[in-house]
ROTORVEX-342605 format. One record per residue (C-alpha): y, x, z. Coordinates in pm, whole numbers, padded with zeros to 5 digits, always signed. Example, Ala and Ser with C-alpha at 12.3 -4.5 7.8 and 13.67 -1.06 7.14 Angstrom:
BEGIN
-00450+01230+00780-00106+01367+00714
END
This chain:
BEGIN
+03352+01514-00201+03173+01375-00505+02793+01388-00517+02659+01568-00824+02321+01438-00934+02051+01629-01120+02091+01400-01421+02459+01493-01440+02375+01864-01434+02119+01801-01708+02381+01615-01911+02626+01904-01866+02368+02164-01967+02265+01960-02271+02619+01905-02402+02930+01997-02205+03156+01792-02432+02947+01475-02399+02943+01527-02021+03323+01560-02018+03370+01248-02232+03142+01054-01998+03337+01184-01697+03660+01061-01860+03505+00717-01913+03496+00738-02292+03211+00546-02455+02941+00732-02643+02955+00721-03022+02585+00642-03054+02571+00308-02872+02298+00177-03104+02069+00470-03019+02140+00429-02649+02053+00059-02662+01735+00137-02857+01642+00389-02589+01707+00139-02310+01491-00119-02489+01212+00136-02534+01226+00228-02163+01217-00138-02056+00921-00202-02285+00737+00101-02149+00808-00002-01790+00666-00348-01858+00348-00194-02006+00314+00033-01702+00350-00265-01466+00081-00457-01658-00149-00155-01640-00093-00127-01264-00180-00495-01213-00492-00460-01431-00600-00161-01223-00549-00358-00900-00754-00647-01037-01028-00405-01145-01043-00253-00795-01057-00600-00638-01342-00700-00869-01524-00378-00787-01491-00446-00415-01622-00800-00467-01915-00669-00671-02007-00422-00395-01981-00697-00132-02208-00929-00333-02452-00644-00401-02472-00562-00029-02512-00931+00051-02798-00947-00199-02968-00641-00046-02934-00766+00311-03009-01131+00244
END
């Protein structure tokens, strides 16, 4: 039994003909748009990863600042 994924149901609901062509293994006619979309998603994912690392660094610096502040108060 073949597993049907939510993305496949979405594809079917969006355009039954495109879903059928994809199921038959026929390539999409808008390859340039698909590649542009893949590039946009990769670029966005890279920006998200950079933002996550910047947030981690900010939290680490905040923890260090609190440690130094407590050290200053105690010492």
